[in-house]
C-alpha positions as CSV (number, residue, x, y, z in Angstrom):
1,X,-145.8,-22.1,-5.5
2,X,-147.1,-24.0,-2.5
3,X,-150.7,-23.3,-3.3
4,X,-151.1,-22.7,-7.1
5,X,-148.0,-24.6,-8.2
6,X,-147.1,-21.4,-10.0
7,X,-144.1,-19.1,-9.4
8,X,-144.2,-15.4,-10.4
9,X,-142.1,-14.7,-13.5
10,X,-139.6,-11.9,-13.2
11,X,-141.7,-9.6,-15.4
12,X,-144.7,-10.3,-13.0
13,X,-142.5,-9.3,-10.1
14,X,-141.8,-6.0,-12.0
15,X,-145.5,-5.6,-12.6
16,X,-146.2,-6.1,-8.9
17,X,-143.6,-3.4,-7.9
18,X,-145.1,-0.9,-10.4
19,X,-148.6,-1.6,-8.9
20,X,-147.3,-1.1,-5.4
21,X,-145.8,2.2,-6.4
22,X,-149.3,3.5,-7.4
23,X,-148.7,3.4,-11.1
24,X,-150.4,1.7,-14.1
25,X,-148.7,-1.5,-15.4
26,X,-149.2,-2.2,-19.1
27,X,-149.0,-5.9,-19.4
28,X,-150.0,-7.7,-22.6
29,X,-152.9,-10.2,-22.7
30,X,-151.9,-13.5,-21.2
31,X,-148.9,-12.2,-19.2
32,X,-150.7,-13.0,-15.9
33,X,-152.0,-9.7,-14.5
34,X,-154.2,-11.7,-12.1
35,X,-151.2,-13.3,-10.4
36,X,-149.1,-10.2,-10.6
37,X,-151.8,-8.3,-8.6
38,X,-151.5,-10.7,-5.6
39,X,-148.0,-9.2,-4.7
40,X,-149.0,-5.6,-4.0
41,X,-152.4,-6.6,-2.6
42,X,-150.8,-8.8,0.0
43,X,-148.2,-6.1,0.9
44,X,-150.7,-3.3,1.2
45,X,-153.2,-5.5,3.1
46,X,-150.7,-5.8,5.9
47,X,-151.7,-2.3,7.0
48,X,-155.1,-3.7,7.9
49,X,-156.9,-0.8,6.2
50,X,-158.4,-2.9,3.4
51,X,-157.4,-3.3,-0.3
52,X,-159.7,-3.4,-3.3
53,X,-159.3,-5.1,-6.6
54,X,-161.7,-3.6,-9.1
55,X,-162.6,-5.9,-12.0
56,X,-165.0,-5.6,-14.9
57,X,-167.7,-8.2,-14.2
58,X,-169.1,-10.4,-11.4
59,X,-167.8,-13.6,-13.0
60,X,-164.1,-12.4,-12.8
61,X,-164.6,-11.2,-9.2
62,X,-165.8,-14.7,-8.2
63,X,-163.2,-16.5,-10.3
64,X,-160.2,-14.5,-8.9
65,X,-161.5,-14.7,-5.3
66,X,-161.6,-18.5,-5.5
67,X,-158.4,-18.8,-7.6
68,X,-156.1,-16.3,-5.8
69,X,-157.9,-16.8,-2.4
70,X,-155.7,-19.8,-1.9
71,X,-152.6,-17.7,-1.8
72,X,-154.0,-15.1,0.6
73,X,-155.4,-17.8,2.9
74,X,-152.0,-19.5,3.1
75,X,-150.5,-16.1,4.1
76,X,-153.2,-15.6,6.8
77,X,-155.3,-12.9,5.0
78,X,-159.1,-12.9,4.5
79,X,-160.7,-12.3,1.1
80,X,-164.1,-10.8,0.3
81,X,-166.0,-10.8,-3.0
82,X,-168.8,-8.4,-4.1
83,X,-171.4,-9.4,-6.6
84,X,-174.7,-7.8,-7.6
85,X,-176.9,-8.2,-4.5
86,X,-174.6,-10.8,-3.1
87,X,-171.3,-10.9,-1.1
88,X,-169.0,-13.7,-0.1
89,X,-166.0,-14.6,2.0
90,X,-163.4,-17.1,0.7
91,X,-163.5,-20.1,2.9
92,X,-161.5,-23.3,1.8
93,X,-163.7,-25.5,4.0
94,X,-167.1,-24.1,2.8
95,X,-169.0,-26.7,0.7
96,X,-165.7,-28.5,0.0
97,X,-166.0,-30.4,-3.3
98,X,-164.7,-33.8,-4.4
99,X,-160.9,-33.9,-4.9
100,X,-161.1,-34.1,-8.7
101,X,-163.1,-30.8,-8.8
102,X,-160.6,-29.1,-6.6
103,X,-157.9,-30.3,-8.9
104,X,-159.8,-28.8,-11.8
105,X,-159.9,-25.5,-10.1
106,X,-156.1,-25.5,-9.7
107,X,-155.4,-26.5,-13.2
108,X,-158.1,-24.5,-15.0
109,X,-158.4,-21.6,-12.6
110,X,-158.4,-19.0,-15.4
111,X,-161.3,-20.6,-17.2
112,X,-163.3,-22.4,-14.6
113,X,-164.9,-20.8,-11.6
114,X,-165.8,-23.1,-8.7
115,X,-168.3,-21.5,-6.3
116,X,-167.9,-24.1,-3.5
117,X,-165.5,-22.0,-1.6
118,X,-167.6,-18.8,-1.4
119,X,-169.4,-18.4,1.9
120,X,-172.3,-15.9,1.8
121,X,-171.8,-12.9,4.1
122,X,-173.0,-9.3,4.7
123,X,-171.7,-6.5,2.6
124,X,-169.9,-5.1,5.7
125,X,-168.1,-8.4,6.3
126,X,-166.9,-8.5,2.7
127,X,-165.4,-5.0,3.2
128,X,-163.8,-5.9,6.5
129,X,-161.8,-8.6,4.8
130,X,-158.2,-7.8,4.2
131,X,-158.7,-7.9,0.4
132,X,-161.9,-7.4,-1.5
133,X,-162.6,-8.3,-5.1
134,X,-165.6,-6.6,-6.9
135,X,-166.8,-4.7,-9.9
136,X,-166.5,-0.9,-10.3
137,X,-170.3,-0.7,-10.2
138,X,-170.6,-2.5,-6.9
139,X,-167.9,-0.3,-5.2
140,X,-169.5,2.8,-6.6
141,X,-173.1,2.0,-5.6
142,X,-172.0,0.9,-2.1
143,X,-170.4,4.3,-1.7
144,X,-173.6,6.0,-2.7
145,X,-175.7,3.8,-0.4
146,X,-173.3,4.5,2.5
147,X,-173.9,8.3,2.0
148,X,-177.6,7.8,2.4
149,X,-177.7,5.9,5.7
150,X,-179.0,7.5,8.8
151,X,-176.6,5.8,11.2
152,X,-172.8,5.4,10.7
153,X,-173.1,1.8,12.0
154,X,-175.1,0.9,8.8
155,X,-172.3,1.9,6.5
156,X,-170.6,-1.0,4.6
157,X,-167.3,0.5,3.4
158,X,-164.5,1.4,5.7
159,X,-162.4,4.0,3.9
160,X,-160.4,4.1,0.6
161,X,-156.8,2.9,1.3
162,X,-155.6,1.1,-1.9
163,X,-157.2,0.0,-5.1
164,X,-156.0,-1.8,-8.2
165,X,-158.2,-1.3,-11.2
166,X,-158.2,-4.1,-13.8
167,X,-158.8,-3.0,-17.4
168,X,-158.0,0.5,-16.1
169,X,-158.4,2.3,-19.4
170,X,-161.9,1.0,-19.8
171,X,-163.0,2.1,-16.3
172,X,-161.0,5.3,-15.8
173,X,-161.2,6.7,-19.3
174,X,-164.0,5.1,-21.4
175,X,-166.5,5.0,-18.5
176,X,-164.9,7.9,-16.5
177,X,-167.9,10.2,-16.8
178,X,-170.6,7.6,-16.6
179,X,-172.7,8.6,-13.6
180,X,-173.8,6.1,-11.1
181,X,-177.3,7.1,-9.9
182,X,-179.5,6.0,-7.1
183,X,-183.1,7.1,-7.7
184,X,-186.6,6.8,-6.3
185,X,-190.0,7.0,-8.1
186,X,-191.3,10.5,-8.6
187,X,-194.9,10.7,-7.5
188,X,-195.5,13.7,-9.7
189,X,-194.4,11.7,-12.7
190,X,-195.8,12.9,-16.0
191,X,-198.3,11.0,-18.1
192,X,-197.4,12.8,-21.3
193,X,-195.1,10.3,-22.8
194,X,-197.7,8.3,-24.7
195,X,-198.9,11.6,-26.3
196,X,-195.3,12.5,-27.2
197,X,-194.7,9.1,-28.8
198,X,-197.5,9.9,-31.3
199,X,-196.3,13.5,-32.0
200,X,-192.5,13.0,-32.4
201,X,-192.6,10.6,-35.4
202,X,-194.5,13.3,-37.3
203,X,-191.6,15.7,-37.1
204,X,-189.1,16.2,-40.0
205,X,-185.5,15.4,-39.0
206,X,-184.1,18.0,-41.5
207,X,-186.1,21.1,-40.4
208,X,-187.9,20.4,-37.0
209,X,-185.0,19.5,-34.8
210,X,-181.2,19.4,-34.5
211,X,-179.1,16.5,-33.3
212,X,-175.7,16.8,-31.6
213,X,-174.3,13.2,-31.7
214,X,-171.3,14.1,-29.6
215,X,-173.3,15.5,-26.7
216,X,-176.1,13.0,-27.3
217,X,-178.6,15.9,-27.4
218,X,-181.6,16.7,-29.6
219,X,-183.1,20.2,-29.7
220,X,-186.4,21.4,-31.3
221,X,-186.1,24.3,-33.8
222,X,-188.6,27.1,-34.1
223,X,-190.2,25.3,-37.0
224,X,-190.6,22.1,-34.9
225,X,-192.2,24.0,-32.0
226,X,-194.7,25.6,-34.4
227,X,-195.5,22.2,-35.9
228,X,-196.2,20.8,-32.4
229,X,-198.3,23.8,-31.5
230,X,-200.4,23.1,-34.6
231,X,-200.7,19.4,-33.8
232,X,-201.9,20.1,-30.3
233,X,-204.1,23.1,-31.4
234,X,-202.2,25.6,-29.2
235,X,-201.3,29.2,-29.6
236,X,-198.2,29.3,-27.3
237,X,-196.8,26.1,-25.9
238,X,-194.6,27.9,-23.4
239,X,-197.5,29.8,-21.8
240,X,-200.1,27.0,-22.0
241,X,-197.9,24.0,-20.9
242,X,-194.7,25.4,-19.5
243,X,-191.0,24.6,-19.6
244,X,-191.4,21.2,-17.8
245,X,-193.6,20.0,-20.6
246,X,-191.0,21.0,-23.2
247,X,-188.2,19.2,-21.2
248,X,-190.2,16.0,-21.4
249,X,-190.9,16.6,-25.1
250,X,-187.2,17.0,-25.8
251,X,-186.5,13.7,-23.9
252,X,-189.0,12.0,-26.2
253,X,-187.3,13.5,-29.2
254,X,-183.9,12.2,-27.9
255,X,-185.5,8.7,-27.4
256,X,-186.7,8.7,-31.0
257,X,-183.6,10.3,-32.7
258,X,-180.6,9.0,-30.8
259,X,-181.5,5.8,-29.0
260,X,-181.8,2.7,-31.2
261,X,-183.3,-0.7,-30.3
262,X,-180.8,-3.6,-30.1
263,X,-178.0,-1.1,-29.9
264,X,-178.7,1.0,-26.8
265,X,-181.4,-1.1,-25.3
266,X,-183.5,-4.3,-25.9
267,X,-187.1,-5.0,-25.3
268,X,-187.6,-8.2,-23.3
269,X,-190.7,-9.5,-21.4
270,X,-192.4,-6.1,-21.9
271,X,-189.5,-4.1,-20.4
272,X,-186.9,-1.8,-21.8
273,X,-183.4,-3.1,-20.7
274,X,-180.3,-0.9,-21.1
275,X,-177.3,-2.4,-23.0
276,X,-174.0,-1.4,-21.5
277,X,-172.3,0.6,-24.3
278,X,-168.8,-0.6,-23.2
279,X,-169.3,-4.3,-22.6
280,X,-172.5,-5.1,-24.6
281,X,-174.0,-6.7,-21.5
282,X,-177.6,-6.2,-20.5
283,X,-178.2,-4.2,-17.3
284,X,-181.6,-5.3,-15.9
285,X,-182.9,-3.0,-13.1
286,X,-181.0,0.1,-14.4
287,X,-183.1,3.0,-15.7
288,X,-182.1,6.2,-17.5
289,X,-182.9,9.4,-15.6
290,X,-184.6,12.6,-16.5
291,X,-187.6,10.9,-18.2
292,X,-185.6,9.3,-20.9
293,X,-186.5,5.7,-19.9
294,X,-190.2,6.6,-19.9
295,X,-189.8,8.2,-23.4
296,X,-188.3,5.0,-24.7
297,X,-191.0,2.8,-23.1
298,X,-193.7,5.0,-24.8
299,X,-191.8,4.8,-28.1
300,X,-191.7,0.9,-27.9
301,X,-195.3,0.7,-26.8
302,X,-194.6,-1.1,-23.4
303,X,-195.9,-0.1,-20.0
304,X,-194.6,3.4,-19.0
305,X,-193.3,3.1,-15.4
306,X,-193.1,6.1,-13.0
307,X,-190.3,8.6,-13.5
308,X,-187.4,8.7,-11.1
309,X,-185.8,11.5,-9.0
310,X,-182.1,11.3,-8.3
311,X,-181.2,10.8,-4.7
312,X,-177.4,10.2,-5.0
313,X,-174.9,10.3,-7.9
314,X,-171.2,10.1,-8.5
315,X,-169.0,9.4,-11.6
316,X,-166.3,6.8,-11.7
317,X,-163.7,9.5,-12.2
318,X,-164.7,11.2,-8.9
319,X,-165.1,7.9,-7.0
320,X,-161.6,6.5,-7.8
321,X,-160.0,9.8,-6.8
322,X,-161.1,9.1,-3.2
323,X,-158.4,6.4,-2.8
324,X,-155.2,7.3,-0.9
325,X,-153.3,5.1,-3.4
326,X,-154.6,4.0,-6.8
327,X,-153.0,1.6,-9.3
328,X,-154.1,-0.1,-12.5
329,X,-153.3,-2.7,-15.0
330,X,-154.4,-3.3,-18.7
331,X,-153.0,-4.5,-22.0
332,X,-153.4,-1.0,-23.6
333,X,-152.4,1.9,-21.4
334,X,-149.6,3.6,-23.3
335,X,-152.0,5.2,-25.8
336,X,-153.9,6.9,-22.9
337,X,-150.8,7.8,-20.8
338,X,-151.2,11.6,-21.2
339,X,-154.9,11.4,-20.0
340,X,-154.0,9.2,-17.0
341,X,-151.3,11.7,-16.0
342,X,-153.5,14.8,-16.4
343,X,-156.7,13.5,-14.8
344,X,-155.5,11.1,-12.2
345,X,-151.7,11.9,-11.9
346,X,-151.0,8.2,-12.7
347,X,-147.8,7.2,-14.4
348,X,-147.8,4.4,-17.0
349,X,-145.0,1.7,-17.0
350,X,-144.7,-0.8,-19.9
351,X,-143.8,-4.2,-18.6
352,X,-141.9,-6.4,-21.0
353,X,-143.3,-9.8,-22.0
354,X,-141.9,-13.0,-20.3
355,X,-141.0,-14.5,-23.7
356,X,-140.5,-12.7,-27.1
357,X,-143.8,-11.6,-28.6
358,X,-145.0,-13.8,-31.5
359,X,-148.5,-12.4,-31.8
360,X,-148.8,-10.2,-34.8
361,X,-150.7,-6.9,-34.6
362,X,-152.0,-6.4,-38.1
363,X,-152.9,-3.0,-39.6
364,X,-156.6,-1.9,-39.9
365,X,-158.4,-2.6,-43.1
366,X,-160.8,0.1,-44.4
367,X,-163.8,-0.8,-46.7
368,X,-165.9,1.4,-48.9
369,X,-169.2,-0.1,-47.6
370,X,-170.4,-1.9,-44.5
371,X,-171.7,-4.7,-46.8
372,X,-168.3,-5.2,-48.4
373,X,-166.6,-5.3,-44.9
374,X,-169.0,-8.0,-43.7
375,X,-168.5,-10.1,-46.8
376,X,-164.7,-9.9,-46.4
377,X,-165.1,-10.8,-42.8
378,X,-167.3,-13.9,-43.5
379,X,-164.7,-15.0,-46.1
380,X,-161.9,-14.7,-43.5
381,X,-163.9,-16.6,-40.9
382,X,-164.6,-19.4,-43.4
383,X,-160.9,-19.7,-44.3
384,X,-159.7,-19.8,-40.7
385,X,-162.4,-22.1,-39.6
386,X,-161.4,-24.6,-42.3
387,X,-157.9,-24.6,-40.8
388,X,-159.4,-25.3,-37.4
389,X,-158.4,-21.9,-36.0
390,X,-160.8,-20.5,-33.3
391,X,-162.0,-16.9,-33.8
392,X,-163.5,-14.2,-31.6
393,X,-165.5,-11.6,-33.5
394,X,-166.5,-8.4,-31.7
395,X,-169.0,-5.8,-33.1
396,X,-170.5,-2.6,-31.8
397,X,-174.1,-3.8,-31.2
398,X,-176.3,-6.8,-30.6
399,X,-178.0,-6.2,-33.9
400,X,-174.7,-6.5,-35.8
401,X,-173.8,-9.6,-33.8
402,X,-177.0,-11.3,-34.8
403,X,-176.6,-10.1,-38.5
404,X,-173.1,-11.6,-38.6
405,X,-174.2,-14.7,-36.8
406,X,-176.7,-15.5,-39.6
């Protein structure tokens, strides 16, 4: 109350207790998870072994460091913040803004991030802070980089004491098996991809290959291999080109059949940029492994860059199991309670709302065609817009966002 002019509601205190116990707190949207997390973070930081708050994007990591940093600073704790290729320490005296901007930070903290109070520092200094905010990717990649250093003094992280994962169902279930990979260019990279990009479109999807949507795999049939041998003028592709050639060929097939432009990736400035399937955000600098990225580059007719070899990899599931104590918070945990228990041995506690819930959860509507669904959606948007009601519309791809936007 002395810093933010806010006092924890009783339900936020309950949420804090649940998080301290190493459980998952299901708190509805708008119930103040950010403020509730300050309670267990402060308590566990007193051990001086470090506490991590894992959030879903760089913006939230910065926002919460600046916003909640006031509380920790008043209590004598230091706060670090990890962003992509940047790290900061919260310092109330660093680039101190005019009084009205500081007031804006206090009143609009949830919507307005002020970066005046973030002092650049090394990665190691950010981890040596009592509390560190950052995204799941930053924590995971720093772990991989620490495993590749030649000297222990070069490591940034300092152990895995306690972590609270925000939007825990998204990170620990939806993205659980997403591998984080650090790779290096492979000097023996194949130059076959342009050739494949000409061959694959000539194959028949019904007879020449099989697609497994669930496993995201495409396999050539006997008929498909025969057709490729005929196109290349070969007798036996296995003997003349070998298994490695066929592996690259199947990656090109996968690129053609399973990966769609403006859904899985975009082409921007002559580069293929991956679209995060969970958040819809672009991930510049990331590349698919095993020759898949090269296959997509060849398919799109952009420059094919050298292939990569994997140097270090870990999944989020295995990374978060390293923590001595793990907790999480989200608005939707109860539906995944069984999975949290089986995989992570995490219990889910449903926290009541501070005031009776007035938001209505309406049932799903099912339409016969996609066109019909979009027409009904546009009608609904018009009606609500005329009433002056703001709307948030989410779709599954950039392509559909643009289509609806028109």
